[in-house]
DSSP file (Angstrom, degrees, kcal/mol; ACC not computed):
  #  RESIDUE AA STRUCTURE BP1 BP2  ACC     N-H-->O    O-->H-N    N-H-->O    O-->H-N    TCO  KAPPA ALPHA  PHI   PSI    X-CA   Y-CA   Z-CA
    1    1 A M              0   0    0      0, 0.0     8,-2.6     0, 0.0     2,-0.4   0.000 360.0 360.0 360.0 140.6 -193.2  164.0 -147.4
    2    2 A M  B     -A    8   0A   0      6,-0.2     6,-0.2     4,-0.0     2,-0.1  -0.851 360.0-141.0-103.9 137.0 -196.9  163.7 -148.3
    3    3 A S    >   -     0   0    0      4,-2.7     3,-1.7    -2,-0.4    -1,-0.0  -0.311  35.6 -95.2 -84.5 176.5 -199.6  163.6 -145.7
    4    4 A S  T 3  S+     0   0    0      1,-0.3    -1,-0.1     2,-0.1    -2,-0.0   0.694 127.0  54.4 -66.9 -17.6 -202.7  161.4 -145.9
    5    5 A K  T 3  S-     0   0    0      2,-0.1    -1,-0.3     0, 0.0     3,-0.1   0.077 122.0-105.2-103.3  23.1 -204.6  164.3 -147.5
    6    6 A D  S <  S+     0   0    0     -3,-1.7     2,-0.4     1,-0.2    -2,-0.1   0.801  74.9 140.4  59.2  34.1 -202.0  164.8 -150.2
    7    7 A K        -     0   0    0      0, 0.0    -4,-2.7     0, 0.0     2,-0.5  -0.865  55.0-121.6-102.8 141.3 -200.5  167.9 -148.7
    8    8 A V  B     -A    2   0A   0     -2,-0.4     2,-0.4    -6,-0.2    -6,-0.2  -0.697  35.3-175.8 -81.1 128.6 -196.7  168.4 -148.8
    9    9 A I        -     0   0    0     -8,-2.6     2,-0.3    -2,-0.5     3,-0.0  -0.943  29.6-107.4-125.9 149.8 -195.4  168.8 -145.2
   10   10 A S     >  -     0   0    0     -2,-0.4     4,-2.4     1,-0.2     5,-0.2  -0.557  17.5-143.8 -74.2 132.2 -191.9  169.5 -144.1
   11   11 A L  H  > S+     0   0    0     -2,-0.3     4,-2.5     1,-0.2     5,-0.2   0.890 103.1  52.3 -63.4 -38.8 -190.1  166.5 -142.6
   12   12 A N  H  > S+     0   0    0      2,-0.2     4,-2.4     1,-0.2    -1,-0.2   0.912 109.8  48.0 -64.1 -42.1 -188.4  168.8 -140.0
   13   13 A D  H  > S+     0   0    0      2,-0.2     4,-2.5     1,-0.2    -2,-0.2   0.901 111.1  51.6 -64.3 -39.7 -191.8  170.4 -139.0
   14   14 A Y  H  X S+     0   0    0     -4,-2.4     4,-2.9     2,-0.2    -2,-0.2   0.931 111.2  46.9 -61.1 -45.9 -193.2  166.9 -138.7
   15   15 A R  H  X S+     0   0    0     -4,-2.5     4,-2.5     2,-0.2     6,-0.2   0.904 110.9  52.4 -63.4 -41.4 -190.3  165.8 -136.4
   16   16 A R  H  <>S+     0   0    0     -4,-2.4     5,-3.3     2,-0.2     6,-0.6   0.936 113.9  42.9 -60.6 -46.5 -190.6  169.0 -134.3
   17   17 A R  H ><5S+     0   0    0     -4,-2.5     3,-1.2     3,-0.2    -2,-0.2   0.926 114.0  50.8 -65.8 -44.3 -194.4  168.4 -133.8
   18   18 A R  H 3<5S+     0   0    0     -4,-2.9    -1,-0.2     1,-0.3    -2,-0.2   0.877 114.2  44.5 -61.2 -37.9 -193.9  164.6 -133.1
   19   19 A N  T 3<5S-     0   0    0     -4,-2.5    63,-0.7    -5,-0.2    -1,-0.3   0.396 115.3-113.9 -89.5   3.4 -191.2  165.3 -130.6
   20   20 A G  T < 5S+     0   0    0     -3,-1.2    -3,-0.2    -4,-0.3     3,-0.2   0.815  81.1 121.8  73.5  30.6 -193.1  168.1 -128.9
   21   21 A L      < +     0   0    0     -5,-3.3    -4,-0.2    -6,-0.2    35,-0.2   0.256  51.2  78.2-109.2  11.3 -190.6  170.9 -129.9
   22   22 A D  S    S+     0   0    0     -6,-0.6    -1,-0.1     1,-0.2    -5,-0.1   0.609 106.6   9.9 -94.3 -12.9 -193.0  173.1 -131.8
   23   23 A K  S    S-     0   0    0     -7,-0.2    -1,-0.2    -3,-0.2    29,-0.1  -0.974  97.3 -72.3-156.0 161.3 -194.6  174.7 -128.7
   24   24 A P        -     0   0    0      0, 0.0     3,-0.1     0, 0.0    29,-0.1  -0.291  36.4-135.5 -58.5 143.0 -194.0  174.8 -124.9
   25   25 A L  S    S+     0   0    0      1,-0.2     2,-0.6    27,-0.1    -4,-0.0   0.885  92.9  46.0 -64.7 -39.4 -194.8  171.5 -123.1
   26   26 A F        +     0   0    0      1,-0.1    25,-0.2     4,-0.0    -1,-0.2  -0.923  56.7 179.7-114.3 118.4 -196.6  173.3 -120.3
   27   27 A S  S    S+     0   0    0     -2,-0.6    -1,-0.1     2,-0.1    -2,-0.1   0.578  75.8  29.0 -92.4 -10.4 -199.1  176.0 -121.1
   28   28 A K  S    S-     0   0    0     22,-0.0    20,-0.1    20,-0.0    22,-0.1  -0.936 109.2 -64.8-140.3 163.7 -199.9  176.7 -117.4
   29   29 A P        -     0   0    0      0, 0.0     2,-0.3     0, 0.0    20,-0.2  -0.231  59.3-176.2 -52.3 134.8 -198.0  176.4 -114.1
   30   30 A T  E     -B   48   0B   0     18,-1.1    18,-3.9    -4,-0.1     2,-0.4  -0.984  22.4-131.9-137.0 142.4 -197.3  172.7 -113.5
   31   31 A N  E     +B   47   0B   0     -2,-0.3     2,-0.3    16,-0.3    16,-0.2  -0.819  28.6 176.9 -96.4 136.1 -195.6  170.8 -110.6
   32   32 A I  E     -B   46   0B   0     14,-2.8    14,-2.9    -2,-0.4     2,-0.5  -0.943  23.7-135.6-134.0 158.0 -192.9  168.3 -111.4
   33   33 A V  E     -B   45   0B   0     -2,-0.3     2,-0.4    12,-0.2    12,-0.2  -0.962  21.7-169.0-116.2 130.1 -190.7  166.1 -109.3
   34   34 A I  E     -B   44   0B   0     10,-2.7    10,-2.9    -2,-0.5     2,-0.2  -0.962  21.1-122.7-124.6 135.4 -187.0  165.9 -110.1
   35   35 A E  E     -B   43   0B   0     -2,-0.4     8,-0.2     8,-0.2     6,-0.1  -0.512  29.1-116.6 -72.6 139.7 -184.4  163.5 -108.8
   36   36 A D  E >   -B   39   0B   0      6,-3.0     3,-0.9     3,-0.6     6,-0.3  -0.685  18.7-149.2 -75.8 118.7 -181.3  165.1 -107.1
   37   37 A P  T 3  S+     0   0    0      0, 0.0    -1,-0.2     0, 0.0    -2,-0.0   0.771  96.6  50.8 -65.1 -23.6 -178.3  164.0 -109.3
   38   38 A N  T 3  S+     0   0    0      1,-0.3    -2,-0.0     2,-0.0    -3,-0.0   0.683 123.7  27.9 -83.9 -18.5 -176.0  164.1 -106.3
   39   39 A N  E X   -B   36   0B   0     -3,-0.9     3,-2.7     3,-0.2    -3,-0.6  -0.738  69.0-167.4-143.9  89.4 -178.3  161.9 -104.2
   40   40 A P  E 3  S+     0   0B   0      0, 0.0    -1,-0.1     0, 0.0    -2,-0.0   0.643  87.3  58.7 -57.9 -16.4 -180.5  159.6 -106.3
   41   41 A E  E 3  S+     0   0B   0     -6,-0.1     2,-0.4     2,-0.0    -6,-0.0   0.504  95.2  78.5 -89.6  -3.2 -182.7  158.7 -103.4
   42   42 A K  E <   -     0   0B   0     -3,-2.7    -6,-3.0    -6,-0.3     2,-0.3  -0.867  61.0-168.5-110.9 139.3 -183.7  162.4 -102.9
   43   43 A Y  E     -B   35   0B   0     -2,-0.4     2,-0.4    -8,-0.2    -8,-0.2  -0.895   9.0-148.1-125.1 153.1 -186.3  164.3 -105.0
   44   44 A G  E     -B   34   0B   0    -10,-2.9   -10,-2.7    -2,-0.3     2,-0.5  -0.955  11.8-137.2-121.0 142.7 -187.2  167.9 -105.2
   45   45 A E  E     +B   33   0B   0     -2,-0.4    20,-3.4   -12,-0.2    21,-1.0  -0.861  27.8 179.7-100.1 130.3 -190.6  169.4 -106.0
   46   46 A Y  E     -BC  32  64B   0    -14,-2.9   -14,-2.8    -2,-0.5     2,-0.6  -0.945  25.5-140.5-130.3 148.6 -190.7  172.3 -108.5
   47   47 A A  E     -BC  31  63B   0     16,-2.8    16,-2.3    -2,-0.3     2,-0.9  -0.951  20.9-137.3-104.0 124.0 -193.4  174.5 -110.0
   48   48 A V  E     +BC  30  62B   0    -18,-3.9   -18,-1.1    -2,-0.6    14,-0.2  -0.728  27.8 175.1 -79.3 108.4 -192.7  175.2 -113.7
   49   49 A V  E     +     0   0B   0     12,-2.1     2,-0.3    -2,-0.9    -1,-0.2   0.676  65.6  12.2 -92.1 -19.1 -193.6  178.9 -113.7
   50   50 A C  E     - C   0  61B   0     11,-1.5    11,-3.0    -3,-0.1     2,-0.4  -0.964  59.6-171.6-158.2 142.4 -192.6  179.5 -117.4
   51   51 A N  E     + C   0  60B   0     -2,-0.3     2,-0.3     9,-0.2     9,-0.2  -0.998  12.8 174.4-136.6 128.1 -191.8  177.3 -120.3
   52   52 A L  E     - C   0  59B   0      7,-2.5     7,-2.8    -2,-0.4     2,-0.5  -0.954  25.6-133.5-135.3 157.4 -190.4  178.5 -123.7
   53   53 A V  E     + C   0  58B   0     -2,-0.3     2,-0.4     5,-0.2     5,-0.2  -0.937  25.1 175.2-109.3 129.2 -189.1  177.0 -126.9
   54   54 A H  E >  S- C   0  57B   0      3,-2.6     3,-0.8    -2,-0.5    -2,-0.0  -0.980  71.1 -15.3-136.4 121.4 -185.9  178.3 -128.3
   55   55 A E  T 3  S-     0   0    0     -2,-0.4    -1,-0.1     1,-0.2     3,-0.1   0.913 128.5 -52.4  50.7  49.2 -184.2  176.8 -131.4
   56   56 A D  T 3  S+     0   0    0      1,-0.2     2,-0.4   -35,-0.2    -1,-0.2   0.763 117.0 111.8  60.8  29.3 -186.3  173.7 -131.1
   57   57 A R  E <   -C   54   0B   0     -3,-0.8    -3,-2.6   -36,-0.1     2,-0.4  -0.982  64.8-126.1-131.2 145.3 -185.4  173.1 -127.4
   58   58 A Q  E     -CD  53  77B   0     19,-0.8    19,-2.1    -2,-0.4     2,-0.4  -0.734  23.4-171.7 -91.0 134.5 -187.5  173.4 -124.3
   59   59 A F  E     -CD  52  76B   0     -7,-2.8    -7,-2.5    -2,-0.4     2,-0.4  -0.989   4.7-160.5-127.0 139.3 -186.4  175.7 -121.5
   60   60 A L  E     -CD  51  75B   0     15,-2.8    15,-2.3    -2,-0.4     2,-0.5  -0.950  12.9-156.6-122.7 135.4 -188.1  175.8 -118.1
   61   61 A A  E     -CD  50  74B   0    -11,-3.0   -12,-2.1    -2,-0.4   -11,-1.5  -0.964  31.0-176.6-104.4 124.2 -188.0  178.4 -115.3
   62   62 A M  E     -CD  48  73B   0     11,-3.3    11,-2.3    -2,-0.5     2,-0.4  -0.879  24.3-149.2-128.6 154.2 -188.9  176.7 -112.1
   63   63 A E  E     -CD  47  72B   0    -16,-2.3   -16,-2.8    -2,-0.3     2,-0.3  -0.980  30.4-115.4-120.8 133.5 -189.5  177.5 -108.4
   64   64 A R  E     -C   46   0B   0      7,-2.7     7,-0.3    -2,-0.4   -18,-0.3  -0.519  30.7-176.8 -69.6 127.3 -188.6  175.0 -105.6
   65   65 A E  S    S+     0   0    0    -20,-3.4   -19,-0.2    -2,-0.3    -1,-0.1   0.727  70.6  56.3 -97.7 -27.0 -191.8  174.0 -103.9
   66   66 A D  S    S+     0   0    0    -21,-1.0     2,-0.3     2,-0.0    -1,-0.1   0.202  96.3  69.6-100.9  17.0 -190.7  171.8 -101.1
   67   67 A Q  S    S-     0   0    0      2,-0.2     4,-0.2   -22,-0.2   -23,-0.0  -0.972  75.6-129.1-132.9 151.0 -188.3  174.1  -99.3
   68   68 A E  S    S+     0   0    0     -2,-0.3    -1,-0.1     2,-0.1     3,-0.0   0.924  86.7  72.7 -62.4 -48.9 -188.8  177.3  -97.3
   69   69 A E  S    S-     0   0    0      1,-0.1     2,-0.6     2,-0.0    -2,-0.2  -0.330  93.7-104.8 -72.2 152.0 -186.4  179.5  -99.1
   70   70 A D        +     0   0    0     -7,-0.1     2,-0.5    -2,-0.0    -1,-0.1  -0.644  42.6 177.8 -75.6 121.1 -187.2  180.8 -102.6
   71   71 A R        -     0   0    0     -2,-0.6    -7,-2.7    -7,-0.3     2,-0.4  -0.939   3.2-176.9-129.6 110.0 -185.1  178.9 -105.0
   72   72 A Y  E     +D   63   0B   0     -2,-0.5     2,-0.3    -9,-0.2    -9,-0.2  -0.806   6.6 173.7-103.5 147.7 -185.5  179.7 -108.7
   73   73 A T  E     -D   62   0B   0    -11,-2.3   -11,-3.3    -2,-0.4     2,-0.4  -0.993  23.0-144.8-149.7 153.6 -183.7  177.8 -111.4
   74   74 A M  E     +D   61   0B   0     -2,-0.3    16,-0.6   -13,-0.2     2,-0.3  -0.976  28.3 165.2-119.5 136.0 -183.7  177.6 -115.2
   75   75 A V  E     -DE  60  89B   0    -15,-2.3   -15,-2.8    -2,-0.4     2,-0.5  -0.918  38.8-108.4-141.5 165.3 -183.0  174.4 -117.0
   76   76 A E  E     -DE  59  88B   0     12,-3.1    12,-2.4    -2,-0.3     2,-0.6  -0.879  32.0-139.6 -95.2 130.3 -183.3  172.8 -120.4
   77   77 A G  E     -DE  58  87B   0    -19,-2.1   -19,-0.8    -2,-0.5     2,-0.6  -0.803   9.6-144.0 -90.7 123.8 -186.0  170.2 -120.6
   78   78 A I  E     - E   0  86B   0      8,-3.1     7,-2.9    -2,-0.6     8,-1.2  -0.790  20.9-162.7 -90.5 122.7 -185.1  167.1 -122.6
   79   79 A V  E     - E   0  84B   0     -2,-0.6     2,-0.4     5,-0.2     5,-0.2  -0.877  15.1-179.2-113.9 135.1 -188.1  165.9 -124.5
   80   80 A E  E >  S- E   0  83B   0      3,-2.5     3,-1.6    -2,-0.4   -61,-0.1  -0.993  76.0 -11.9-132.4 127.5 -188.7  162.5 -126.1
   81   81 A N  T 3  S-     0   0    0     -2,-0.4   -62,-0.2     1,-0.3   -61,-0.1   0.860 129.7 -53.0  51.9  40.9 -191.8  161.6 -128.0
   82   82 A G  T 3  S+     0   0    0    -63,-0.7     2,-0.4     1,-0.2    -1,-0.3   0.549 117.4 104.2  79.1   7.9 -193.5  164.8 -126.7
   83   83 A S  E <  S-E   80   0B   0     -3,-1.6    -3,-2.5   -64,-0.1     2,-0.4  -0.945  75.6-113.1-125.3 145.0 -192.9  164.1 -123.0
   84   84 A L  E     +E   79   0B   0     -2,-0.4    -5,-0.2    -5,-0.2     3,-0.1  -0.618  36.7 170.0 -71.9 123.6 -190.4  165.6 -120.6
   85   85 A V  E     -     0   0B   0     -7,-2.9     2,-0.3    -2,-0.4    -1,-0.2   0.683  60.3 -20.9-109.7 -25.8 -187.9  162.8 -119.7
   86   86 A R  E     -E   78   0B   0     -8,-1.2    -8,-3.1   -52,-0.0    -1,-0.4  -0.976  56.2-122.4-168.5 170.3 -185.2  164.8 -117.8
   87   87 A V  E     -E   77   0B   0     -2,-0.3   -10,-0.2   -10,-0.2   -28,-0.0  -0.931  21.0-169.8-123.6 152.0 -183.8  168.3 -117.2
   88   88 A E  E     -E   76   0B   0    -12,-2.4   -12,-3.1    -2,-0.3     3,-0.1  -0.963  33.2 -93.3-136.5 152.8 -180.2  169.4 -117.7
   89   89 A P  E     -E   75   0B   0      0, 0.0     2,-0.3     0, 0.0   -14,-0.2  -0.313  47.9-104.7 -61.1 149.6 -178.4  172.6 -116.7
   90   90 A I        -     0   0    0    -16,-0.6     5,-0.1     1,-0.1   -16,-0.1  -0.593  43.7 -99.4 -75.6 137.2 -178.3  175.3 -119.4
   91   91 A A    >>  -     0   0    0     -2,-0.3     3,-1.6     1,-0.1     4,-0.9  -0.285  28.4-123.6 -58.4 139.8 -174.9  175.5 -121.1
   92   92 A E  H >> S+     0   0    0      1,-0.3     3,-0.6     2,-0.2     4,-0.5   0.848 108.0  57.2 -55.8 -39.1 -172.8  178.4 -119.8
   93   93 A D  H 34 S+     0   0    0      1,-0.2    -1,-0.3     2,-0.1     4,-0.1   0.656 116.0  34.7 -72.3 -14.6 -172.4  180.0 -123.2
   94   94 A E  H <> S+     0   0    0     -3,-1.6     4,-2.1     2,-0.1    -1,-0.2   0.387  89.7  96.1-115.7   1.7 -176.1  180.3 -123.8
   95   95 A Y  H <X S+     0   0    0     -4,-0.9     4,-2.9    -3,-0.6     5,-0.2   0.922  83.6  51.0 -59.0 -47.6 -177.3  181.0 -120.2
   96   96 A D  H  X S+     0   0    0     -4,-0.5     4,-2.1     1,-0.2    -1,-0.2   0.882 110.0  50.4 -60.3 -39.6 -177.4  184.8 -120.6
   97   97 A E  H  > S+     0   0    0      2,-0.2     4,-1.8     1,-0.2    -1,-0.2   0.924 113.6  44.0 -65.1 -44.7 -179.5  184.6 -123.8
   98   98 A I  H  X S+     0   0    0     -4,-2.1     4,-2.4     2,-0.2    -2,-0.2   0.909 112.5  52.5 -67.8 -41.8 -182.0  182.2 -122.2
   99   99 A E  H  X S+     0   0    0     -4,-2.9     4,-2.5    -5,-0.2    -1,-0.2   0.894 108.1  52.2 -60.0 -39.7 -182.1  184.3 -119.0
  100  100 A S  H  X S+     0   0    0     -4,-2.1     4,-2.1    -5,-0.2    -1,-0.2   0.898 108.1  50.8 -63.1 -42.1 -182.8  187.4 -121.1
  101  101 A K  H  X S+     0   0    0     -4,-1.8     4,-1.8     1,-0.2    -2,-0.2   0.923 112.2  46.2 -63.2 -44.4 -185.7  185.7 -122.9
  102  102 A F  H  X S+     0   0    0     -4,-2.4     4,-2.8     1,-0.2     5,-0.2   0.903 109.7  55.2 -64.3 -39.6 -187.3  184.7 -119.5
  103  103 A S  H  X S+     0   0    0     -4,-2.5     4,-1.9     1,-0.2    -2,-0.2   0.900 107.0  50.2 -60.8 -40.8 -186.7  188.2 -118.2
  104  104 A R  H  X S+     0   0    0     -4,-2.1     4,-0.7     2,-0.2    -1,-0.2   0.895 111.5  48.6 -64.5 -39.1 -188.7  189.7 -121.1
  105  105 A I  H >< S+     0   0    0     -4,-1.8     3,-1.1     1,-0.2     4,-0.3   0.942 112.7  46.9 -64.9 -46.8 -191.5  187.3 -120.5
  106  106 A F  H >< S+     0   0    0     -4,-2.8     3,-1.3     1,-0.3    -1,-0.2   0.801 103.2  63.7 -67.0 -28.5 -191.7  188.0 -116.8
  107  107 A A  H 3< S+     0   0    0     -4,-1.9    -1,-0.3     1,-0.2    -2,-0.2   0.740  93.8  63.4 -66.3 -22.4 -191.5  191.8 -117.5
  108  108 A Q  T <<        0   0    0     -3,-1.1    -1,-0.2    -4,-0.7    -2,-0.2   0.651 360.0 360.0 -75.5 -15.5 -194.9  191.5 -119.3
  109  109 A F    <         0   0    0     -3,-1.3    -1,-0.2    -4,-0.3    -2,-0.2   0.461 360.0 360.0 -88.1 360.0 -196.6  190.4 -116.0
């Protein structure tokens, strides 16, 4: 694909950038509200404490904000057109790998 300045660009790189998969969505702690899948009328408030990109997918480490007890969770962020549209549980077979990546990041603090 040719850009407007006659530079050759990779179509895959263009799609990754357009879809927001070339870098983490959140560069600083961010609060988000997520609907409870078991109770659609109930929402939970979370602080995104870390966001990483792995194999062109967004992963979020979050802390529950609206409850007394500490509840941390890791999820995959589903991105469309550069915006977070929903979160999904991390697949069981890749959970350990993603947890390890987050652990290395947190160990640096």
